[in-house]
N, C-alpha and C positions, 0 to 999 in steps of 0.2 A: 621306149625311147626310139626316136627316129634316127636312122643312119644318115650321115651327111658326107658328101664327097666334094672335093674342090679340084678343079683342073687349072693348071697354069704352066707357063714355061719356066724352066729353072736352068741354072748353069752348074756343071760339075767340071772343075779343071778347065774352064773356058769352053766347054762343049755344051751347047744348048740342047736341052732334052724336054719332051713333054712330061709333066709330072702330075700324078693323081694322088691327092691326099685324102684318105678315107678314114674318117674318125671311128668307124666300127671294125676296121681291119685288125686281125690278130698278128699280122707280120708284114714285112716289107719284101718286095721282089724287085730284082734288077736282072736284066738279060745278060747272059755270059758274053755276048758280042759287045755290049756297052762296056763291061768290065775290061775286056781286051783293048777296046778303043781308048779307054782311059788309062791303060797300063796299070791296072789294079789286079791284085791277086786274092784268091780265096785263102784264108788263113786257118781254117779248121772246119770240121764237120759239125753239123747241128744234131742235137738230141731231140729236137722238136719235130713232130709230124704235122704237116698241113694238109688240108683237104681242099682240092681245087673245085672249080665250078662243075666239073663232070663227076664229082664225088669220088675222085681218085686220091689215095693217100700218097703223099710225096714228102721226102726229107729235104729241107732246104740246105744249101751249101754252107750257110752260116756267115761268119764275119769276113769282110774284105778290107784290104789296106791299100 
């Protein structure tokens, strides 16, 4: 199966952001600076381990509100 990605502009709380939608991605990532700019908070820790492009294992921050 071929992986597909889509780039577009999107709005979160009236803030325009570049958005990449990747159909083969196992998770979603948002920068902590954007969370702060949107006045959003991390609501819990994740049990999932993700591997980045440098083959480093990282635990995502989990859900935000």
